[in-house]
C-alpha positions as CSV (number, residue, x, y, z in Angstrom):
1,S,16.6,-10.0,10.0
2,M,14.3,-11.9,7.8
3,I,12.1,-11.2,4.7
4,Y,8.6,-12.6,4.4
5,V,6.9,-12.5,1.0
6,A,3.9,-14.0,-0.8
7,D,4.5,-14.7,-4.5
8,L,2.0,-14.4,-7.4
9,E,0.7,-17.9,-6.7
10,S,0.1,-16.9,-3.0
11,K,2.8,-19.1,-1.6
12,K,4.4,-17.6,1.5
13,W,8.2,-17.7,1.8
14,K,10.8,-16.8,4.4
15,F,14.2,-15.4,3.4
16,N,17.1,-15.8,5.9
17,L,19.2,-12.7,6.6
18,T,20.2,-13.7,10.2
19,N,23.6,-14.8,11.4
20,K,22.2,-18.3,12.1
21,G,22.1,-21.1,9.5
22,T,22.8,-20.3,5.8
23,L,22.7,-16.6,4.8
24,Y,20.2,-16.0,2.0
25,D,18.6,-19.4,2.4
26,L,14.9,-19.5,1.3
27,T,12.2,-21.7,2.7
28,P,8.5,-22.0,1.9
29,I,6.0,-21.6,4.8
30,F,2.6,-22.0,3.1
31,D,1.0,-23.1,-0.2
32,A,-2.3,-21.4,-1.1
33,E,-2.8,-23.9,-3.9
34,A,-3.5,-21.2,-6.5
35,T,-4.6,-22.1,-10.0
36,I,-5.8,-20.1,-13.0
37,E,-9.3,-21.5,-12.4
38,N,-9.6,-20.6,-8.7
39,D,-8.1,-17.1,-9.3
40,R,-6.1,-17.3,-6.1
41,M,-3.3,-14.9,-7.1
42,E,-1.5,-12.4,-4.8
43,F,-0.6,-9.0,-6.1
44,Y,0.0,-7.0,-2.9
45,Q,2.5,-6.9,0.1
46,I,1.7,-8.9,3.1
47,T,0.9,-7.2,6.4
48,P,2.9,-8.3,9.5
49,T,2.3,-8.0,13.2
50,I,3.3,-9.7,16.4
51,G,0.3,-11.2,18.0
52,T,-0.6,-11.5,21.7
53,D,0.6,-15.1,21.4
54,G,4.1,-13.9,20.7
55,N,4.1,-15.3,17.1
56,L,4.8,-13.2,14.0
57,W,1.6,-13.2,11.9
58,S,1.3,-12.2,8.2
59,Y,-2.0,-11.3,6.4
60,Y,-2.8,-11.1,2.7
61,G,-5.8,-11.6,0.4
62,T,-6.0,-13.0,-3.1
63,G,-7.6,-12.2,-6.5
64,N,-6.3,-11.8,-10.1
65,Q,-6.1,-8.0,-10.5
66,Q,-5.6,-8.4,-14.3
67,K,-9.0,-10.0,-14.7
68,V,-11.2,-8.4,-12.1
69,Q,-14.4,-8.8,-14.2
70,T,-14.0,-12.6,-14.7
71,I,-17.0,-14.6,-13.5
72,S,-16.8,-18.3,-12.8
73,T,-18.1,-20.9,-10.4
74,N,-14.5,-22.1,-10.0
75,I,-13.3,-18.8,-8.4
76,N,-12.4,-19.2,-4.8
77,N,-10.4,-16.3,-3.3
78,R,-9.4,-16.1,0.3
79,I,-8.0,-14.0,3.1
80,F,-5.1,-15.6,5.0
81,G,-3.7,-15.1,8.5
82,I,-0.6,-17.2,8.9
83,K,1.9,-17.3,11.8
84,D,5.5,-18.3,11.8
85,K,5.9,-20.6,14.8
86,N,9.7,-20.5,14.5
87,F,10.0,-16.7,14.8
88,P,12.5,-15.1,15.6
89,S,14.6,-18.1,14.4
90,Y,15.1,-19.3,10.9
91,K,14.3,-22.9,10.2
92,A,14.1,-24.6,6.8
93,I,10.8,-26.5,6.5
94,N,8.7,-28.3,3.8
95,G,6.2,-25.4,3.8
96,L,4.6,-26.6,0.6
97,S,3.0,-29.4,2.7
98,N,1.2,-26.6,4.7
99,T,-2.1,-25.9,2.9
100,A,-5.4,-24.4,4.0
101,S,-7.1,-27.8,4.5
102,S,-4.1,-29.3,6.4
103,S,-2.9,-26.4,8.5
104,L,-5.4,-23.6,8.8
105,K,-8.7,-23.1,10.5
106,N,-11.7,-22.1,8.3
107,T,-13.2,-19.1,10.1
108,T,-15.5,-18.0,7.3
109,S,-18.8,-18.7,9.1
110,K,-20.1,-16.5,11.9
111,G,-19.2,-18.0,15.3
112,S,-16.3,-20.1,13.9
113,A,-13.8,-21.3,16.5
114,C,-10.4,-19.5,16.5
115,P,-7.2,-21.3,15.5
116,T,-5.5,-23.4,18.2
117,D,-1.8,-23.4,19.0
118,A,-1.5,-26.5,16.7
119,D,-2.9,-24.6,13.7
120,L,-0.7,-22.5,11.4
121,G,-3.4,-19.8,11.3
122,W,-6.8,-19.2,9.6
123,Y,-8.4,-18.5,6.3
124,V,-11.7,-16.8,5.2
125,N,-13.4,-17.6,1.9
126,L,-14.6,-14.6,-0.1
127,D,-18.0,-14.5,-1.7
128,A,-18.6,-15.8,-5.3
129,N,-16.4,-14.0,-7.8
130,E,-14.9,-11.6,-5.2
131,R,-11.3,-10.4,-5.1
132,V,-9.2,-8.5,-2.6
133,T,-8.1,-5.3,-4.2
134,G,-5.5,-3.8,-1.9
135,K,-3.0,-4.4,0.8
136,I,-4.7,-5.3,4.1
137,A,-4.5,-2.7,6.7
138,L,-4.2,-3.4,10.5
139,Y,-5.3,-1.1,13.2
140,N,-6.1,-1.9,16.9
141,E,-6.1,-5.6,16.1
142,I,-8.7,-5.3,13.3
143,L,-7.9,-6.1,9.7
144,Y,-9.4,-3.9,7.0
145,V,-9.9,-5.7,3.7
146,T,-11.1,-4.1,0.5
147,R,-13.0,-6.4,-1.8
148,Y,-14.6,-6.2,-5.3
149,R,-17.3,-8.3,-7.0
150,P,-18.3,-7.8,-10.6
151,D,-22.0,-7.3,-11.6
152,T,-23.0,-10.7,-12.9
153,N,-26.1,-9.3,-14.6
154,Q,-24.3,-6.4,-16.4
155,I,-20.6,-7.4,-16.9
156,C,-19.8,-4.2,-18.8
157,Q,-20.8,-2.1,-15.9
158,P,-18.7,-1.5,-12.7
159,G,-19.2,-4.0,-9.9
160,K,-19.4,-3.2,-6.2
161,A,-16.7,-2.5,-3.6
162,T,-16.9,-3.6,0.0
163,L,-14.8,-3.1,3.1
164,T,-14.8,-5.9,5.6
165,E,-13.2,-5.8,9.0
166,H,-11.9,-9.0,10.7
167,K,-10.4,-9.8,14.1
168,N,-6.7,-10.4,13.4
169,S,-6.4,-13.4,15.7
170,C,-9.3,-15.4,14.3
171,G,-10.3,-13.8,11.0
172,T,-13.9,-13.7,12.0
173,L,-16.0,-10.9,10.4
174,D,-16.5,-7.9,12.7
175,R,-18.1,-5.4,10.3
176,K,-19.1,-5.1,6.6
177,I,-19.5,-1.8,4.8
178,E,-20.8,-1.5,1.2
179,L,-18.7,1.2,-0.6
180,G,-20.7,1.5,-3.8
181,S,-19.7,1.1,-7.5
182,G,-16.1,0.7,-8.5
183,I,-12.8,-0.8,-7.2
184,A,-11.4,0.4,-3.9
185,T,-7.8,0.8,-2.9
186,G,-6.3,-0.7,0.2
187,A,-7.2,1.1,3.4
188,V,-4.9,3.6,5.0
189,I,-5.3,4.5,8.7
190,Y,-4.4,8.2,9.6
191,K,-5.3,10.1,12.7
192,D,-7.9,7.6,13.8
193,N,-9.7,7.6,10.4
194,I,-9.9,5.0,7.6
195,Y,-9.2,6.4,4.2
196,L,-9.8,4.7,0.8
197,G,-9.9,5.7,-2.8
198,V,-12.6,4.3,-5.1
199,S,-13.0,4.4,-8.9
200,G,-16.7,5.0,-8.7
201,T,-18.1,8.6,-8.4
202,G,-20.9,10.1,-6.4
203,S,-21.4,11.2,-2.8
204,E,-23.3,9.4,-0.1
205,D,-23.3,8.3,3.5
206,L,-22.0,4.8,4.1
207,K,-23.7,2.4,6.5
208,D,-22.8,-0.8,8.1
209,A,-24.9,-4.0,8.1
210,D,-27.0,-2.6,11.0
211,G,-27.9,0.6,9.0
212,K,-25.7,2.8,11.2
213,V,-23.8,5.6,9.3
214,V,-20.1,4.9,9.7
215,G,-18.5,7.0,7.0
216,K,-18.8,9.3,4.0
217,K,-18.1,8.9,0.3
218,N,-17.2,12.1,-1.5
219,N,-16.6,11.3,-5.2
220,N,-13.4,9.2,-5.2
221,I,-12.5,9.6,-1.5
222,I,-14.0,7.6,1.3
223,V,-13.5,8.3,5.0
224,I,-14.8,5.8,7.7
225,T,-14.6,5.8,11.5
226,P,-13.0,2.7,13.0
227,K,-14.8,0.7,15.6
228,A,-13.6,0.4,19.2
229,K,-10.4,-1.5,19.9
230,G,-10.6,-5.2,18.9
231,G,-8.8,-6.7,21.8
232,T,-6.0,-6.5,24.4
233,P,-2.7,-5.3,22.9
234,G,0.4,-7.4,23.2
235,S,3.5,-6.3,25.0
236,V,5.6,-6.4,21.7
237,K,5.0,-4.1,18.8
238,I,6.6,-3.7,15.4
239,T,7.7,-0.1,14.6
240,P,8.7,0.4,11.0
241,E,11.9,2.3,10.5
242,S,11.6,2.6,6.7
243,W,9.6,1.1,3.9
244,R,9.8,0.8,0.1
245,E,7.1,0.4,-2.5
246,I,7.9,-1.7,-5.6
247,F,5.6,-1.4,-8.6
Protein backbone atom coordinates (compact mmCIF):
# COMPACT_ATOMS: atom_id res chain seq x y z
CA SER A 1 0.00 0.00 0.00
CA MET A 2 1.11 3.54 -0.77
CA ILE A 3 -0.38 7.00 -0.44
CA TYR A 4 -0.04 9.62 -3.17
CA VAL A 5 -0.82 13.25 -2.39
CA ALA A 6 -0.28 16.73 -3.80
CA ASP A 7 0.32 19.45 -1.22
CA LEU A 8 -0.81 23.08 -1.27
CA GLU A 9 2.22 24.04 -3.39
CA SER A 10 1.26 21.33 -5.91
CA LYS A 11 4.24 19.12 -5.08
CA LYS A 12 3.41 15.43 -5.49
CA TRP A 13 4.55 13.01 -2.76
CA LYS A 14 4.63 9.25 -2.22
CA PHE A 15 4.18 7.71 1.23
CA ASN A 16 5.45 4.17 1.88
CA LEU A 17 3.06 1.73 3.57
CA THR A 18 4.56 -1.39 1.98
CA ASN A 19 6.62 -4.11 3.65
CA LYS A 20 9.63 -3.07 1.55
CA GLY A 21 12.11 -0.40 2.59
CA THR A 22 11.34 1.91 5.52
CA LEU A 23 7.72 2.00 6.69
CA TYR A 24 6.20 5.53 6.64
CA ASP A 25 9.07 6.85 4.51
CA LEU A 26 8.15 9.85 2.35
CA THR A 27 9.63 10.85 -0.99
CA PRO A 28 8.81 13.69 -3.41
CA ILE A 29 7.93 12.79 -6.99
CA PHE A 30 7.29 16.14 -8.69
CA ASP A 31 7.69 19.88 -8.06
CA ALA A 32 5.14 22.15 -9.76
CA GLU A 33 7.23 25.23 -8.84
CA ALA A 34 4.28 27.05 -7.28
CA THR A 35 4.60 30.66 -6.14
CA ILE A 36 2.17 33.28 -4.84
CA GLU A 37 2.60 35.10 -8.15
CA ASN A 38 1.86 32.19 -10.51
CA ASP A 39 -1.14 31.07 -8.36
CA ARG A 40 -0.23 27.39 -8.88
CA MET A 41 -1.84 26.04 -5.68
CA GLU A 42 -3.51 22.63 -5.27
CA PHE A 43 -6.70 22.37 -3.18
CA TYR A 44 -8.21 19.05 -4.30
CA GLN A 45 -7.47 15.33 -4.20
CA ILE A 46 -5.51 13.79 -7.03
CA THR A 47 -7.22 11.33 -9.40
CA PRO A 48 -5.39 8.01 -9.93
CA THR A 49 -5.59 5.35 -12.62
CA ILE A 50 -3.45 2.60 -14.10
CA GLY A 51 -2.75 3.43 -17.73
CA THR A 52 -2.48 1.11 -20.70
CA ASP A 53 1.28 1.43 -20.26
CA GLY A 54 1.03 -0.30 -16.86
CA ASN A 55 2.10 2.83 -14.95
CA LEU A 56 0.15 4.40 -12.10
CA TRP A 57 -0.89 7.90 -13.23
CA SER A 58 -2.14 10.79 -11.09
CA TYR A 59 -4.02 13.87 -12.32
CA TYR A 60 -4.66 17.23 -10.69
CA GLY A 61 -5.11 20.90 -11.56
CA THR A 62 -4.06 24.11 -9.86
CA GLY A 63 -5.46 27.47 -8.83
CA ASN A 64 -5.76 29.46 -5.60
CA GLN A 65 -9.35 28.87 -4.44
CA GLN A 66 -9.11 31.63 -1.84
CA LYS A 67 -8.51 34.30 -4.48
CA VAL A 68 -10.47 33.18 -7.53
CA GLN A 69 -11.08 36.75 -8.71
CA THR A 70 -7.40 37.72 -8.80
CA ILE A 71 -6.23 38.97 -12.19
CA SER A 72 -2.55 39.10 -13.08
CA THR A 73 -0.28 38.48 -16.07
CA ASN A 74 1.86 36.32 -13.75
CA ILE A 75 -0.87 33.71 -13.17
CA ASN A 76 0.02 30.42 -14.87
CA ASN A 77 -2.12 27.53 -13.68
CA ARG A 78 -1.84 24.04 -15.11
CA ILE A 79 -3.30 20.55 -15.37
CA PHE A 80 -0.82 17.76 -14.62
CA GLY A 81 -0.73 14.09 -15.60
CA ILE A 82 2.18 12.41 -13.78
CA LYS A 83 3.17 8.74 -13.72
CA ASP A 84 5.09 6.77 -11.13
CA LYS A 85 7.62 4.73 -13.09
CA ASN A 86 8.52 2.75 -9.94
CA PHE A 87 4.99 1.53 -9.19
CA PRO A 88 4.20 -0.87 -7.51
CA SER A 89 7.53 -0.56 -5.69
CA TYR A 90 8.56 2.20 -3.32
CA LYS A 91 11.80 4.00 -4.17
CA ALA A 92 13.15 7.16 -2.58
CA ILE A 93 14.09 9.70 -5.25
CA ASN A 94 15.01 13.35 -5.50
CA GLY A 95 11.60 14.23 -6.89
CA LEU A 96 12.10 17.97 -6.40
CA SER A 97 14.43 17.86 -9.40
CA ASN A 98 11.45 16.75 -11.52
CA THR A 99 9.77 19.89 -12.85
CA ALA A 100 7.50 20.61 -15.81
CA SER A 101 10.35 21.90 -17.97
CA SER A 102 12.69 19.03 -17.12
CA SER A 103 10.37 16.03 -16.93
CA LEU A 104 6.97 16.66 -18.56
CA LYS A 105 5.74 17.11 -22.12
CA ASN A 106 3.83 20.33 -22.83
CA THR A 107 0.64 19.20 -24.60
CA THR A 108 -1.25 22.49 -24.42
CA SER A 109 -1.35 23.10 -28.18
CA LYS A 110 -3.62 21.17 -30.51
CA GLY A 111 -1.72 18.36 -32.20
CA SER A 112 0.99 18.19 -29.53
CA ALA A 113 3.01 14.99 -29.35
CA CYS A 114 2.23 12.62 -26.49
CA PRO A 115 4.77 11.95 -23.73
CA THR A 116 7.39 9.28 -24.43
CA ASP A 117 8.49 6.53 -22.05
CA ALA A 118 11.34 8.82 -20.99
CA ASP A 119 8.92 11.57 -19.86
CA LEU A 120 7.37 11.65 -16.40
CA GLY A 121 4.05 12.74 -17.92
CA TRP A 122 2.42 15.84 -19.39
CA TYR A 123 1.09 19.27 -18.47
CA VAL A 124 -1.42 21.69 -19.99
CA ASN A 125 -1.33 25.45 -19.44
CA LEU A 126 -4.67 27.04 -18.58
CA ASP A 127 -5.81 30.27 -20.22
CA ALA A 128 -4.99 33.67 -18.72
CA ASN A 129 -6.30 34.03 -15.13
CA GLU A 130 -7.96 30.58 -15.20
CA ARG A 131 -8.12 28.16 -12.27
CA VAL A 132 -9.21 24.55 -11.85
CA THR A 133 -12.18 24.49 -9.43
CA GLY A 134 -12.66 20.84 -8.52
CA LYS A 135 -11.26 17.35 -8.39
CA ILE A 136 -10.62 16.00 -11.89
CA ALA A 137 -12.99 13.21 -12.93
CA LEU A 138 -11.92 10.27 -15.11
CA TYR A 139 -14.29 8.22 -17.24
CA ASN A 140 -13.55 6.03 -20.28
CA GLU A 141 -9.98 7.39 -20.46
CA ILE A 142 -11.20 11.02 -20.64
CA LEU A 143 -10.41 13.58 -17.95
CA TYR A 144 -13.14 16.10 -17.03
CA VAL A 145 -11.75 19.39 -15.70
CA THR A 146 -13.85 22.30 -14.41
CA ARG A 147 -12.22 25.70 -14.87
CA TYR A 148 -13.08 29.28 -13.91
CA ARG A 149 -11.90 32.62 -15.28
CA PRO A 150 -12.91 35.99 -13.77
CA ASP A 151 -14.45 38.75 -15.86
CA THR A 152 -11.53 41.09 -16.50
CA ASN A 153 -13.87 43.92 -17.51
CA GLN A 154 -16.25 43.64 -14.53
CA ILE A 155 -14.31 42.17 -11.63
CA CYS A 156 -17.26 42.53 -9.22
CA GLN A 157 -19.40 40.31 -11.46
CA PRO A 158 -19.17 36.50 -11.66
CA GLY A 159 -16.77 35.10 -14.22
CA LYS A 160 -17.31 32.12 -16.52
CA ALA A 161 -17.12 28.39 -15.85
CA THR A 162 -15.87 25.90 -18.43
CA LEU A 163 -15.63 22.11 -18.66
CA THR A 164 -12.73 20.80 -20.72
CA GLU A 165 -12.15 17.16 -21.61
CA HIS A 166 -8.67 15.75 -22.14
CA LYS A 167 -7.21 12.41 -23.20
CA ASN A 168 -5.72 10.91 -20.06
CA SER A 169 -2.62 9.55 -21.79
CA CYS A 170 -1.62 12.80 -23.51
CA GLY A 171 -3.57 15.67 -21.94
CA THR A 172 -4.60 16.96 -25.36
CA LEU A 173 -7.93 18.79 -25.51
CA ASP A 174 -10.81 16.61 -26.69
CA ARG A 175 -13.83 18.88 -26.07
CA LYS A 176 -14.64 22.26 -24.49
CA ILE A 177 -18.03 23.29 -23.09
CA GLU A 178 -18.91 26.76 -21.77
CA LEU A 179 -21.04 26.38 -18.62
CA GLY A 180 -22.10 30.02 -18.13
CA SER A 181 -21.61 32.37 -15.19
CA GLY A 182 -20.36 31.18 -11.82
CA ILE A 183 -17.96 28.61 -10.39
CA ALA A 184 -18.48 24.92 -11.19
CA THR A 185 -17.83 21.96 -8.91
CA GLY A 186 -15.76 18.99 -9.94
CA ALA A 187 -17.56 16.63 -12.30
CA VAL A 188 -19.25 13.44 -11.07
CA ILE A 189 -19.98 10.58 -13.47
CA TYR A 190 -23.16 8.60 -12.68
CA LYS A 191 -25.06 6.21 -14.94
CA ASP A 192 -23.28 7.44 -18.07
CA ASN A 193 -23.99 11.13 -17.43
CA ILE A 194 -21.74 13.96 -16.24
CA TYR A 195 -23.16 15.97 -13.33
CA LEU A 196 -21.87 19.32 -12.05
CA GLY A 197 -23.04 22.03 -9.70
CA VAL A 198 -22.56 25.67 -10.61
CA SER A 199 -23.04 28.85 -8.58
CA GLY A 200 -24.68 30.77 -11.43
CA THR A 201 -28.43 30.52 -12.05
CA GLY A 202 -30.57 30.29 -15.17
CA SER A 203 -31.49 27.49 -17.56
CA GLU A 204 -30.09 26.87 -21.03
CA ASP A 205 -28.84 24.28 -23.48
CA LEU A 206 -25.07 23.79 -23.39
CA LYS A 207 -23.10 23.44 -26.61
CA ASP A 208 -19.61 22.31 -27.50
CA ALA A 209 -17.18 24.29 -29.68
CA ASP A 210 -18.90 22.93 -32.81
CA GLY A 211 -22.30 24.26 -31.72
CA LYS A 212 -23.73 20.81 -30.92
CA VAL A 213 -26.04 20.61 -27.90
CA VAL A 214 -24.33 18.28 -25.41
CA GLY A 215 -26.09 19.05 -22.14
CA LYS A 216 -28.52 21.10 -20.12
CA LYS A 217 -28.16 23.68 -17.37
CA ASN A 218 -31.13 23.91 -15.01
CA ASN A 219 -30.43 26.60 -12.41
CA ASN A 220 -27.53 25.23 -10.32
CA ILE A 221 -27.44 21.72 -11.82
CA ILE A 222 -25.72 20.74 -15.08
CA VAL A 223 -26.09 17.40 -16.88
CA ILE A 224 -23.86 16.58 -19.87
CA THR A 225 -23.61 13.53 -22.12
CA PRO A 226 -20.08 12.09 -22.37
CA LYS A 227 -18.45 11.51 -25.74
CA ALA A 228 -17.64 8.04 -27.04
CA LYS A 229 -14.86 6.08 -25.37
CA GLY A 230 -11.46 7.76 -25.56
CA GLY A 231 -9.28 4.72 -26.23
CA THR A 232 -8.53 1.07 -25.61
CA PRO A 233 -8.91 0.01 -21.98
CA GLY A 234 -6.01 -1.51 -20.12
CA SER A 235 -6.11 -4.98 -18.61
CA VAL A 236 -5.67 -3.60 -15.08
CA LYS A 237 -8.26 -1.47 -13.32
CA ILE A 238 -8.46 0.23 -9.93
CA THR A 239 -11.60 -0.61 -7.95
CA PRO A 240 -12.11 1.61 -4.87
CA GLU A 241 -13.02 -0.36 -1.73
CA SER A 242 -13.61 2.74 0.38
CA TRP A 243 -12.95 6.46 0.39
CA ARG A 244 -12.83 9.39 2.79
CA GLU A 245 -13.38 13.10 2.22
CA ILE A 246 -11.31 15.54 4.33
CA PHE A 247 -12.46 19.16 4.50
